[in-house]
FIMAR-241983 format. One record per residue (C-alpha): residue number from 1; residue in one letter; x, y, z. Coordinates in steps of 0.2 Angstrom, whole numbers, always signed. Layout:
BEGIN
{NUM, "a", {X, Y, Z}}
...
END
This chain:
BEGIN
{1, "m", {+392, +748, +434}}
{2, "p", {+411, +750, +435}}
{3, "f", {+421, +749, +451}}
{4, "a", {+425, +767, +450}}
{5, "s", {+407, +771, +453}}
{6, "f", {+410, +765, +471}}
{7, "k", {+422, +780, +474}}
{8, "l", {+435, +768, +481}}
{9, "h", {+452, +774, +485}}
{10, "p", {+463, +776, +469}}
{11, "d", {+476, +764, +475}}
{12, "l", {+463, +751, +477}}
{13, "l", {+456, +754, +459}}
{14, "r", {+474, +751, +453}}
{15, "g", {+474, +734, +461}}
{16, "i", {+457, +729, +455}}
{17, "k", {+462, +734, +437}}
{18, "e", {+478, +724, +438}}
{19, "l", {+468, +708, +444}}
{20, "g", {+458, +710, +428}}
{21, "f", {+441, +714, +437}}
{22, "t", {+431, +724, +424}}
{23, "r", {+414, +725, +433}}
{24, "p", {+407, +720, +450}}
{25, "t", {+397, +704, +453}}
{26, "p", {+379, +706, +460}}
{27, "i", {+384, +704, +478}}
{28, "q", {+398, +716, +476}}
{29, "e", {+387, +729, +468}}
{30, "q", {+374, +728, +482}}
{31, "a", {+386, +725, +497}}
{32, "i", {+400, +738, +494}}
{33, "p", {+391, +754, +495}}
{34, "p", {+382, +751, +512}}
{35, "a", {+398, +743, +519}}
{36, "i", {+409, +759, +513}}
{37, "e", {+396, +770, +523}}
{38, "g", {+399, +760, +539}}
{39, "k", {+382, +751, +539}}
{40, "d", {+380, +733, +546}}
{41, "l", {+377, +721, +533}}
{42, "l", {+367, +704, +531}}
{43, "a", {+371, +696, +515}}
{44, "c", {+364, +679, +509}}
{45, "a", {+376, +675, +496}}
{46, "m", {+380, +658, +488}}
{47, "t", {+398, +652, +485}}
{48, "g", {+407, +658, +469}}
{49, "s", {+398, +675, +470}}
{50, "g", {+413, +685, +473}}
{51, "k", {+409, +690, +491}}
{52, "t", {+427, +690, +497}}
{53, "a", {+430, +706, +487}}
{54, "a", {+413, +712, +493}}
{55, "f", {+419, +714, +511}}
{56, "v", {+438, +716, +508}}
{57, "l", {+437, +731, +497}}
{58, "p", {+426, +741, +509}}
{59, "i", {+438, +736, +524}}
{60, "l", {+453, +742, +514}}
{61, "h", {+444, +758, +509}}
{62, "r", {+439, +763, +526}}
{63, "l", {+456, +759, +534}}
{64, "m", {+466, +770, +521}}
{65, "g", {+473, +785, +529}}
{66, "k", {+470, +780, +547}}
{67, "p", {+484, +778, +559}}
{68, "r", {+492, +761, +559}}
{69, "g", {+499, +749, +572}}
{70, "t", {+483, +743, +578}}
{71, "t", {+472, +729, +571}}
{72, "r", {+456, +737, +566}}
{73, "a", {+447, +723, +556}}
{74, "l", {+444, +704, +560}}
{75, "v", {+437, +692, +548}}
{76, "l", {+431, +675, +555}}
{77, "t", {+430, +660, +543}}
{78, "p", {+427, +642, +546}}
{79, "t", {+442, +633, +537}}
{80, "r", {+461, +636, +536}}
{81, "e", {+460, +635, +517}}
{82, "l", {+448, +649, +516}}
{83, "a", {+457, +660, +529}}
{84, "a", {+473, +658, +518}}
{85, "q", {+464, +662, +502}}
{86, "i", {+456, +678, +510}}
{87, "e", {+473, +684, +515}}
{88, "e", {+480, +681, +498}}
{89, "h", {+465, +690, +490}}
{90, "l", {+468, +705, +502}}
{91, "k", {+486, +706, +498}}
{92, "q", {+482, +707, +479}}
{93, "l", {+469, +720, +481}}
{94, "a", {+480, +730, +494}}
{95, "v", {+496, +729, +483}}
{96, "h", {+497, +747, +480}}
{97, "t", {+493, +752, +498}}
{98, "p", {+502, +751, +515}}
{99, "l", {+489, +740, +522}}
{100, "s", {+493, +722, +528}}
{101, "g", {+484, +706, +533}}
{102, "a", {+488, +690, +542}}
{103, "a", {+480, +673, +543}}
{104, "v", {+478, +665, +560}}
{105, "f", {+473, +646, +560}}
{106, "g", {+478, +630, +567}}
{107, "g", {+490, +617, +561}}
{108, "v", {+505, +629, +560}}
{109, "g", {+516, +637, +573}}
{110, "m", {+509, +651, +583}}
{111, "a", {+525, +662, +584}}
{112, "p", {+522, +671, +567}}
{113, "q", {+504, +674, +572}}
{114, "e", {+509, +681, +589}}
{115, "h", {+520, +693, +579}}
{116, "a", {+505, +699, +569}}
{117, "f", {+496, +703, +585}}
{118, "r", {+510, +712, +593}}
{119, "s", {+514, +722, +577}}
{120, "g", {+496, +727, +575}}
{121, "v", {+493, +720, +557}}
{122, "d", {+478, +730, +549}}
{123, "v", {+467, +715, +546}}
{124, "i", {+467, +698, +554}}
{125, "i", {+458, +683, +546}}
{126, "a", {+456, +669, +558}}
{127, "t", {+447, +653, +562}}
{128, "p", {+438, +653, +579}}
{129, "g", {+448, +640, +588}}
{130, "r", {+465, +646, +585}}
{131, "l", {+459, +664, +588}}
{132, "l", {+453, +659, +605}}
{133, "d", {+470, +650, +608}}
{134, "h", {+478, +667, +606}}
{135, "f", {+466, +676, +617}}
{136, "k", {+472, +666, +631}}
{137, "q", {+488, +677, +630}}
{138, "p", {+490, +695, +636}}
{139, "y", {+497, +701, +619}}
{140, "a", {+481, +696, +609}}
{141, "k", {+470, +712, +612}}
{142, "l", {+459, +719, +599}}
{143, "a", {+453, +734, +608}}
{144, "g", {+455, +745, +593}}
{145, "l", {+444, +734, +582}}
{146, "e", {+432, +743, +571}}
{147, "i", {+426, +730, +558}}
{148, "l", {+420, +712, +561}}
{149, "v", {+416, +700, +546}}
{150, "l", {+408, +683, +549}}
{151, "d", {+411, +674, +532}}
{152, "e", {+402, +657, +529}}
{153, "a", {+392, +659, +545}}
{154, "d", {+381, +644, +541}}
{155, "r", {+396, +633, +538}}
{156, "m", {+404, +638, +555}}
{157, "l", {+387, +633, +562}}
{158, "d", {+388, +616, +554}}
{159, "m", {+406, +613, +560}}
{160, "g", {+401, +617, +578}}
{161, "f", {+409, +634, +579}}
{162, "l", {+394, +644, +586}}
{163, "p", {+399, +642, +604}}
{164, "d", {+417, +648, +599}}
{165, "i", {+410, +663, +590}}
{166, "k", {+401, +668, +605}}
{167, "r", {+417, +667, +615}}
{168, "v", {+426, +677, +602}}
{169, "l", {+413, +691, +603}}
{170, "k", {+417, +693, +622}}
{171, "h", {+434, +699, +617}}
{172, "l", {+429, +712, +604}}
{173, "p", {+422, +730, +606}}
{174, "t", {+404, +731, +606}}
{175, "k", {+404, +747, +596}}
{176, "r", {+409, +741, +578}}
{177, "q", {+403, +738, +561}}
{178, "t", {+398, +720, +557}}
{179, "l", {+397, +712, +540}}
{180, "f", {+388, +695, +540}}
{181, "f", {+389, +683, +525}}
{182, "s", {+380, +666, +525}}
{183, "a", {+374, +655, +510}}
{184, "t", {+359, +650, +520}}
{185, "l", {+350, +657, +536}}
{186, "p", {+345, +643, +548}}
{187, "g", {+337, +647, +564}}
{188, "p", {+352, +648, +575}}
{189, "i", {+361, +660, +562}}
{190, "v", {+345, +671, +561}}
{191, "a", {+346, +672, +581}}
{192, "l", {+364, +677, +580}}
{193, "t", {+361, +691, +567}}
{194, "r", {+349, +698, +579}}
{195, "d", {+362, +699, +593}}
{196, "l", {+376, +705, +581}}
{197, "l", {+368, +717, +569}}
{198, "n", {+361, +735, +571}}
{199, "n", {+349, +740, +558}}
{200, "p", {+358, +730, +544}}
{201, "a", {+357, +732, +525}}
{202, "t", {+350, +716, +519}}
{203, "i", {+355, +707, +502}}
{204, "n", {+347, +693, +493}}
{205, "l", {+339, +687, +510}}
{206, "e", {+325, +678, +502}}
{207, "r", {+334, +671, +487}}
{208, "k", {+333, +652, +485}}
{209, "s", {+349, +643, +485}}
{210, "a", {+353, +635, +468}}
{211, "p", {+369, +631, +458}}
{212, "a", {+377, +645, +449}}
{213, "i", {+372, +649, +431}}
{214, "g", {+384, +641, +419}}
{215, "i", {+386, +624, +428}}
{216, "r", {+381, +609, +417}}
{217, "q", {+375, +596, +428}}
{218, "a", {+373, +577, +424}}
{219, "v", {+370, +561, +434}}
{220, "y", {+379, +544, +431}}
{221, "a", {+370, +529, +438}}
{222, "v", {+382, +516, +443}}
{223, "r", {+384, +502, +455}}
{224, "e", {+394, +507, +471}}
{225, "e", {+409, +495, +467}}
{226, "l", {+411, +502, +449}}
{227, "k", {+412, +520, +454}}
{228, "p", {+432, +520, +454}}
{229, "a", {+433, +512, +437}}
{230, "l", {+420, +524, +429}}
{231, "f", {+429, +539, +436}}
{232, "v", {+445, +533, +428}}
{233, "e", {+437, +529, +412}}
{234, "l", {+430, +546, +410}}
{235, "m", {+447, +554, +414}}
{236, "r", {+455, +543, +401}}
{237, "r", {+443, +547, +388}}
{238, "g", {+445, +566, +391}}
{239, "d", {+427, +568, +397}}
{240, "i", {+434, +575, +413}}
{241, "g", {+449, +587, +414}}
{242, "s", {+455, +596, +429}}
{243, "v", {+444, +590, +443}}
{244, "i", {+440, +591, +461}}
{245, "v", {+431, +575, +466}}
{246, "f", {+422, +574, +483}}
{247, "t", {+420, +559, +493}}
{248, "r", {+409, +556, +508}}
{249, "t", {+423, +551, +521}}
{250, "k", {+441, +553, +523}}
{251, "h", {+444, +534, +522}}
{252, "r", {+436, +534, +505}}
{253, "a", {+446, +549, +499}}
{254, "n", {+462, +540, +504}}
{255, "r", {+456, +524, +495}}
{256, "l", {+451, +534, +479}}
{257, "a", {+468, +543, +479}}
{258, "d", {+477, +527, +481}}
{259, "y", {+467, +519, +467}}
{260, "l", {+470, +534, +455}}
{261, "a", {+489, +533, +459}}
{262, "t", {+489, +514, +454}}
{263, "e", {+480, +519, +438}}
{264, "g", {+494, +532, +434}}
{265, "i", {+483, +548, +437}}
{266, "p", {+492, +562, +446}}
{267, "n", {+482, +567, +461}}
{268, "a", {+482, +574, +478}}
{269, "k", {+471, +572, +493}}
{270, "i", {+464, +585, +505}}
{271, "h", {+454, +582, +521}}
{272, "g", {+454, +585, +540}}
{273, "n", {+467, +571, +544}}
{274, "r", {+480, +579, +533}}
{275, "s", {+492, +591, +541}}
{276, "q", {+492, +609, +536}}
{277, "a", {+508, +607, +526}}
{278, "q", {+500, +593, +516}}
{279, "r", {+484, +602, +513}}
{280, "t", {+493, +617, +507}}
{281, "e", {+505, +607, +495}}
{282, "a", {+490, +598, +488}}
{283, "l", {+480, +613, +484}}
{284, "e", {+495, +623, +477}}
{285, "g", {+500, +607, +467}}
{286, "f", {+482, +606, +460}}
{287, "k", {+481, +624, +456}}
{288, "s", {+498, +624, +447}}
{289, "g", {+493, +609, +436}}
{290, "r", {+505, +597, +444}}
{291, "y", {+490, +586, +450}}
{292, "r", {+476, +583, +438}}
{293, "c", {+464, +578, +451}}
{294, "l", {+461, +584, +469}}
{295, "v", {+452, +571, +480}}
{296, "a", {+443, +580, +494}}
{297, "t", {+430, +579, +507}}
{298, "d", {+418, +594, +510}}
{299, "i", {+433, +603, +519}}
{300, "v", {+435, +612, +502}}
{301, "a", {+417, +612, +497}}
{302, "r", {+416, +631, +501}}
{303, "g", {+427, +646, +498}}
{304, "i", {+442, +638, +488}}
{305, "d", {+444, +647, +472}}
{306, "v", {+453, +637, +458}}
{307, "e", {+453, +647, +442}}
{308, "q", {+447, +638, +426}}
{309, "l", {+442, +622, +435}}
{310, "e", {+434, +612, +422}}
{311, "h", {+425, +599, +432}}
{312, "v", {+418, +594, +449}}
{313, "v", {+413, +576, +452}}
{314, "n", {+402, +570, +467}}
{315, "f", {+410, +553, +469}}
{316, "d", {+397, +551, +483}}
{317, "v", {+380, +559, +483}}
{318, "p", {+379, +572, +497}}
{319, "h", {+366, +569, +511}}
{320, "v", {+361, +587, +511}}
{321, "p", {+356, +597, +496}}
{322, "e", {+365, +613, +502}}
{323, "d", {+381, +603, +501}}
{324, "y", {+378, +598, +483}}
{325, "i", {+376, +616, +479}}
{326, "h", {+392, +621, +487}}
{327, "r", {+402, +607, +480}}
{328, "v", {+397, +610, +462}}
{329, "g", {+399, +629, +465}}
{330, "r", {+418, +626, +464}}
{331, "t", {+416, +626, +445}}
{332, "a", {+408, +640, +435}}
{333, "r", {+415, +653, +446}}
{334, "a", {+413, +672, +441}}
{335, "d", {+402, +669, +427}}
{336, "a", {+412, +655, +419}}
{337, "t", {+406, +638, +414}}
{338, "g", {+410, +621, +420}}
{339, "d", {+403, +603, +422}}
{340, "a", {+397, +595, +438}}
{341, "f", {+395, +576, +437}}
{342, "t", {+387, +565, +451}}
{343, "f", {+389, +547, +453}}
{344, "v", {+374, +539, +460}}
{345, "s", {+372, +521, +466}}
{346, "p", {+355, +513, +469}}
{347, "e", {+357, +516, +488}}
{348, "e", {+359, +534, +485}}
{349, "e", {+344, +538, +474}}
{350, "s", {+334, +545, +488}}
{351, "d", {+348, +558, +492}}
{352, "l", {+348, +563, +474}}
{353, "s", {+329, +565, +474}}
{354, "a", {+331, +577, +488}}
{355, "i", {+344, +587, +479}}
{356, "e", {+333, +588, +463}}
{357, "r", {+318, +594, +474}}
{358, "a", {+329, +607, +481}}
{359, "i", {+335, +614, +465}}
{360, "s", {+318, +612, +456}}
{361, "k", {+326, +602, +442}}
{362, "r", {+328, +584, +437}}
{363, "l", {+346, +581, +432}}
{364, "p", {+350, +572, +415}}
{365, "r", {+356, +554, +416}}
{366, "v", {+371, +549, +406}}
{367, "v", {+376, +531, +401}}
{368, "v", {+394, +529, +395}}
{369, "s", {+394, +519, +379}}
{370, "g", {+407, +505, +379}}
{371, "f", {+409, +505, +398}}
{372, "d", {+405, +488, +405}}
{373, "y", {+392, +491, +419}}
{374, "a", {+390, +472, +422}}
{375, "t", {+408, +469, +426}}
{376, "k", {+415, +463, +443}}
{377, "p", {+429, +473, +450}}
{378, "k", {+445, +464, +453}}
{379, "q", {+446, +470, +471}}
{380, "r", {+434, +479, +483}}
{381, "f", {+436, +498, +483}}
{382, "e", {+431, +500, +501}}
{383, "v", {+430, +487, +516}}
{384, "p", {+413, +491, +525}}
{385, "i", {+417, +499, +542}}
{386, "a", {+409, +484, +552}}
{387, "e", {+421, +473, +543}}
{388, "r", {+436, +484, +546}}
{389, "i", {+431, +485, +565}}
{390, "a", {+430, +466, +566}}
{391, "e", {+447, +464, +557}}
{392, "i", {+455, +476, +570}}
{393, "r", {+447, +467, +584}}
{394, "a", {+453, +450, +577}}
{395, "r", {+470, +456, +575}}
{396, "k", {+471, +463, +593}}
{397, "a", {+464, +447, +600}}
{398, "e", {+478, +437, +591}}
{399, "e", {+491, +449, +597}}
{400, "r", {+484, +447, +615}}
{401, "k", {+484, +428, +613}}
{402, "r", {+502, +428, +607}}
{403, "a", {+507, +439, +621}}
{404, "k", {+499, +428, +634}}
{405, "e", {+507, +412, +626}}
{406, "k", {+524, +421, +627}}
{407, "a", {+521, +425, +645}}
{408, "e", {+516, +407, +650}}
{409, "r", {+532, +401, +641}}
{410, "r", {+543, +412, +651}}
{411, "a", {+534, +407, +667}}
{412, "a", {+536, +389, +663}}
{413, "h", {+555, +391, +659}}
{414, "g", {+558, +400, +675}}
{415, "a", {+549, +387, +685}}
{416, "a", {+560, +373, +677}}
{417, "g", {+576, +383, +681}}
{418, "s", {+571, +384, +699}}
{419, "h", {+570, +365, +701}}
{420, "a", {+586, +361, +692}}
{421, "p", {+600, +351, +702}}
{422, "r", {+614, +362, +709}}
{423, "p", {+632, +360, +705}}
{424, "s", {+641, +348, +717}}
{425, "g", {+653, +362, +723}}
{426, "s", {+639, +372, +729}}
{427, "r", {+632, +360, +742}}
{428, "g", {+632, +368, +760}}
{429, "a", {+620, +375, +772}}
{430, "p", {+601, +375, +769}}
{431, "t", {+594, +390, +760}}
{432, "g", {+592, +404, +772}}
{433, "t", {+606, +399, +783}}
{434, "s", {+619, +413, +785}}
{435, "r", {+637, +407, +789}}
{436, "g", {+648, +421, +782}}
{437, "p", {+655, +437, +790}}
{438, "a", {+647, +454, +789}}
{439, "p", {+649, +461, +771}}
{440, "g", {+665, +470, +768}}
{441, "s", {+675, +459, +780}}
{442, "g", {+692, +453, +772}}
{443, "a", {+694, +439, +784}}
{444, "g", {+677, +433, +781}}
{445, "s", {+680, +431, +762}}
{446, "a", {+696, +421, +766}}
{447, "t", {+687, +410, +778}}
{448, "a", {+673, +407, +766}}
{449, "s", {+685, +401, +753}}
{450, "s", {+693, +389, +766}}
{451, "r", {+675, +382, +770}}
{452, "s", {+671, +379, +752}}
{453, "a", {+687, +368, +751}}
{454, "s", {+685, +359, +767}}
{455, "g", {+669, +350, +762}}
{456, "a", {+654, +344, +771}}
{457, "s", {+663, +337, +786}}
{458, "g", {+672, +353, +790}}
{459, "a", {+656, +363, +789}}
{460, "g", {+648, +350, +802}}
{461, "r", {+663, +353, +814}}
{462, "r", {+661, +372, +813}}
{463, "r", {+643, +371, +817}}
{464, "g", {+647, +361, +833}}
{465, "g", {+660, +373, +839}}
{466, "s", {+659, +390, +847}}
{467, "r", {+671, +400, +837}}
{468, "r", {+664, +413, +825}}
{469, "p", {+669, +412, +807}}
{470, "g", {+682, +424, +803}}
{471, "s", {+686, +429, +820}}
{472, "g", {+704, +423, +822}}
END
């Protein structure tokens, strides 16, 4: 079925052709017709299925020819990277149309995003948190909204965005078309669809999640401490080309990126502790080929398109089978092929078994010939968290001890100074005895000088007299 069969606007078909799209993917084939008709949609679609175009094309088609100056479509998505990617995809498809879009997410300034609201950009693609920040201001009104898209709804649930989504909905017109996309349908998501959707068209609702066709999967059993060395070995042999490698934590991502740098492998890292500018630079550098390896946490496990990505490596086995499916889905996009390798330590075998049960397949095991599986690494890849905490506590205790010792030395020095003998010329009345004139008296200052010169006997004589110092 060609795209022309959807009766899309000719200007959209020009953009599709220039992007090199020849035929729709299954999700596009099933989603575009009801969406164009204005029906609500519930689509259970896995990552890499082409669902972005499945909702962007109907949105653009429906907005063509309508008065502009008011935002008529909103796309909610879980991550900054996915919002930026959808915006870019929209621009490519709308290149021959007057329609425009803007991404609204955190980590960057709000001023350009405010301009998008005030100018009434046609489509806003937003993360829930930043959108709610704008809704606090009077300029952020979406009274003219006609179409709402919730993309990666289950991922937003996992990230704790469900309360934010419900708050966002309070700012939107109740009469609208809603397109709902989710890779899985857990209970809270199903409940949300009941509240949001009106007699929706449903797509692939019962399909079991599985990695895309075309992904060659393999498992490398290896001790935890040898994972970095094995990864470098496979890269040097050419068994791994351009690769996104997923770690369990941000700390491990940092450690692996540093390790690869010392081994001379160009890489970038991307995770939640990186600034938006750093995340953007890392992704663009990887896409352009400047970096051979992108070290990431699950922040890029969904929704990031990298053309001709050769490999995905699970440096750590995901705890949840769905995360495995979305990670390996970064390769073999749009009917291409790719390799997905998983490093599994003895401690991770149970998680791997859960993945194999979920995909109804035992993954082949690979042993790398020539790699020394018995060697001991020169240094530890990661210090256990309990040990890191103990080290931090010990360092802080040492800092407190040094600060206390310094304070005690200062106190002792001050006490010694207070008991030191006074210079001979300073002997006079006992401490606290006032013998001088009122401050500011010129005569008093002269009298004080004469007293100092007169010695103790003069001071005694004055104490016996009735004359005030400085009076005459």
